[in-house]
N, C-alpha and C positions, 0 to 999 in steps of 0.2 A: 554914172549913170547905172541907174540899177537896171536889172535884167529882172523881169517879173515874166519868170514861166508859165506860158500858154498848154496846157496839156489835156484841156477842157473836161479839168474839173472844178469849176469855179465863176462864180463872177467876178469877172476883170475888170469890168468897168468900173464897180464899188471901189475897188482896192487901187485902181488907179487914180479914181475919185481921193480918195483921201492921202494918196500920197503926192498926190498936184496939191492939196489943202497945205502939205506941211512943207513945201518947195524940194520937192524931188525931183529929179529928171529920168524919166521911166523909159526903155524902149522894150516890145515885147520881140526876144529874139526868134527866127524864122528859122533857123539851123543852131546846133551847138557850137559850130564855129564863132558865130554870133559873141558868143559867149566872151571871149577875148578881150572885148570892149570894154566889157564890165569891170562896176568899181564894187558893186555888190549885188547878189541875188536875193531873190523873192519866190517860193514856192509856197502858191494859196493853194486852194482844193476846199470842195465840199462832196460829201458824199461815200462811196465804196473805194476800201483800199486796191482793190483791182485795177481801180485807174491810172493808178499808178505804173503801170505797164508799159503805158506809152512813153514813159521815160525810157528808152531804151540805154542799152550801153553806150551810145555815144552821145547821147544825155549825160549818163553818170559821171563817163569818165570827163567831160568839160567841166562838170559841175565839181570835180572831185578835185579839177587841176586848179582851178579860180582858190579854192576853201583853202589848199597849198601852198601858196601863196600868199594866205592870209586874208585874203578878200572875205566879207564877213554874208554868213546864210543864214536866211530868214525862213523858216516855214512858219505857214498858218495855216492853224485846224489838220485837214488833211496831208497838208504838208509838213507840218509837224510830225503827224504819225512815220510819216516817210523817210525820218531821220534816223530811227530806229531799226533794229535788226530785221525785225518781225512785224508782222499785226496778225493775230487771230482770227481777224478778218480774211484775210486771204492768206493762209501759212503756206501756199504753193510759191508767191512772191515774197522773193528777200527785200528789206529795204535798204537804205543809204547805208546805212550803219554806222554813222558815227557817232551815235548814241548806242550805249547800251541798254540791250533788255526789250522786254515784248510787248506789245501794245496789246492789250488786252477789251473785253465788252464789259460796260459798266453793270454792276449789281444792281437790281429793282428791288430785292431784300433787305427793308430798311426795318422792322418788323413791324409793328402793326397796319404802317401806313404806307404799301410798296411805293418806291417812287418810279415816277415815269422817264423809260428810255426809251427814245431819247431824253438826253439833257436839252433839252431850249429852252433860253432866256439868260434873263440877268440872274450873275450869280459872282461872290466876290472871290479876291486875291488873298491869300494868307502868305506875307515876305518868310520867308525859310531861309534866305541868306541875299547878300548883299549881290545886286546885280548891274547890268547896264541899262538895261532893256524898262528895270524899275525907279529908275532915277527920276524921281519928282512925282511916282506915284504914291498914295497914300494907303497904309495899312486897311484893308478892307473895303479897296476899291470894286466898284460893279464894273463887271463887263461881261457883253453879251456871248453866249456858248449858243452852237446847236452840233452835238454828237451823241454814240453809239459809243465809240469805243474809247480809250484813252492811254495816257503813256502811266507807269509807275510812278512813286515819290523816289528820286534816286540823288545822289549825292550833286547831278546835274541840277536839280531841281532849285531854280530861285523864286517860284511862286506854287502854291499849289491849290486847290478849291474843291471842297466837299460835296458830291452828291449820292450818298448813300457810302461813299468809300472817300479817300483822302486821291487826290489825281494829280498831274504836274500840268498846271497850267501855265505857265514859264518855263521855258529850260536854256541854260546858257552853259557851254563849253569850246573855250577857248572862242575863233569865228565863227564857232554854230552856233544858232537861235533857233527857238520854237515858241512857237505861243497857242495853246490850244484853244483859245477864243478867237473872236472875229475882229482884227481891233477897228475893221474900216466900219463896222457897225454898234462901237462902243462909247463913242461920243467923245467928249473930250480926251478921258482916261485911254480911248486907244490912238487917238492922235500923237499925245506924248510919248507911247509905246512907239511909235514909228518915230516921230523924231527922237528919239535915241539910239534907234538903229541908224539913222542920216545920218547920226556924227560920227558913224563910225566907216563911212563911207568916201570915198575920196582923198 
């Protein structure tokens, strides 16, 4: 059973539909204690990093407790950014701190033709190392993004994407996973990524 966290920062309906399409059993916990029955956790999200303030200490403690016993955690878009230590978008708010580094604003300085920020639309995944979420996903696969901030490329990066600079688009560290793109809007590639995560649950 996957817990899909609702902190009022994303369209849970489309994520839930995509998870149903790959055969996942999903529930939306009403309180942190409900996570005790979860076999995996997904934190979706779009918008400003400040929205993560709704995930207060009780939620953080409950999420970390599941991760500590090896239950997989997947952050999607803003949910992935929350996995890091901090974000320049709301520097006063700490992130979950499960991944090292700080999330920064994408640059629009790309020479003669400035790039648009936010980065919205389809872009490709460049595999940087082997990873569970990339299983069955071809090099250069197209996925759908909508974001202005992104995480740096580090040792946790499984795949990166270019938009003025290279940024982390898939990350993995132990039971902690993140995707900067929206798998629920990324067609068969997105469903494959969710299927790969689902294999870890149970």
